C-alpha positions in Angstrom: -8.0 -93.6 -58.1 -11.7 -93.7 -59.0 -14.5 -94.4 -56.7 -16.4 -97.6 -57.5 -20.0 -96.9 -58.9 -22.7 -99.2 -57.2 -26.1 -99.4 -58.2 -28.2 -99.0 -54.9 -30.8 -101.1 -56.1 -28.7 -104.3 -56.2 -27.6 -103.5 -52.9 -30.9 -103.5 -51.5 -32.0 -106.4 -53.1 -28.9 -108.4 -51.8 -29.8 -107.0 -48.1 -33.2 -108.1 -48.3 -32.4 -111.4 -49.7 -29.8 -111.7 -46.6 -32.6 -110.8 -44.2 -35.2 -113.2 -45.6 -32.5 -115.8 -45.6 -31.8 -115.2 -41.8 -35.3 -115.1 -41.0 -35.9 -118.5 -42.8 -32.8 -120.0 -40.9 -34.0 -118.3 -37.4 -37.4 -119.8 -37.9 -35.8 -123.2 -39.2 -33.7 -123.5 -35.7 -37.2 -124.2 -34.1 -37.1 -127.5 -35.9 -33.4 -128.1 -36.3 -31.3 -126.7 -33.4 -27.7 -128.0 -34.9 -26.5 -125.2 -37.1 -24.6 -127.1 -39.4 -27.5 -129.5 -40.2 -29.8 -126.5 -40.3 -27.6 -124.7 -43.1 -27.3 -128.2 -45.2 -30.9 -128.4 -45.2 -31.4 -124.8 -46.3 -29.2 -125.6 -49.2 -29.6 -128.8 -50.4 -32.8 -130.5 -49.1 -35.7 -130.3 -51.7 -39.0 -129.4 -49.9 -41.6 -131.7 -51.6 -44.7 -129.5 -50.4 -42.9 -126.5 -52.2 -42.1 -128.0 -55.6 -38.8 -130.1 -54.7 -37.2 -126.7 -54.4 -34.7 -126.0 -51.7 -35.1 -123.3 -49.1 -32.2 -121.5 -50.6 -33.7 -121.5 -54.0 -37.0 -120.4 -53.0 -35.5 -117.5 -50.8 -33.6 -116.3 -54.0 -36.9 -116.5 -55.9 -38.5 -114.4 -53.2 -41.1 -117.0 -52.0 -39.4 -116.7 -48.5 -43.0 -116.3 -46.7 -43.9 -119.7 -48.5 -40.7 -121.3 -46.7 -41.8 -119.7 -43.2 -45.5 -121.0 -43.6 -43.9 -124.6 -44.2 -41.4 -124.3 -41.3 -44.3 -123.1 -39.1 -46.5 -125.9 -40.1 -43.5 -128.5 -39.5 -43.3 -126.6 -35.8 -47.2 -127.3 -35.3 -47.0 -130.5 -36.6 -44.0 -131.6 -34.3 -45.8 -129.9 -31.2 -43.1 -127.1 -30.9 -45.4 -124.3 -31.1 -45.5 -122.4 -27.8 -48.3 -122.8 -25.6 -50.7 -119.9 -25.8 -50.4 -117.5 -22.8 -53.3 -116.2 -21.1 -53.7 -113.2 -19.4 -55.1 -113.6 -15.7 -58.7 -112.3 -15.2 
């Protein structure tokens, strides 16, 4: 029996892709709390502001930061951003 040879670069890319996808889905939870709706959005709803591509496609292309910025903008527009906290004097 022989050990399978794995290209470590592909494993690192895959792990980074999963981390970016998780980060986008985590941020999207602020806008859409329903997990099934959130995953459906991630996989199937094109984002007009980002060239009519889905979040999944954008993340796969390495554009996760753009998706995160888009989601943060949606959160701000919906008033979902947390209020700033000021330290006592």
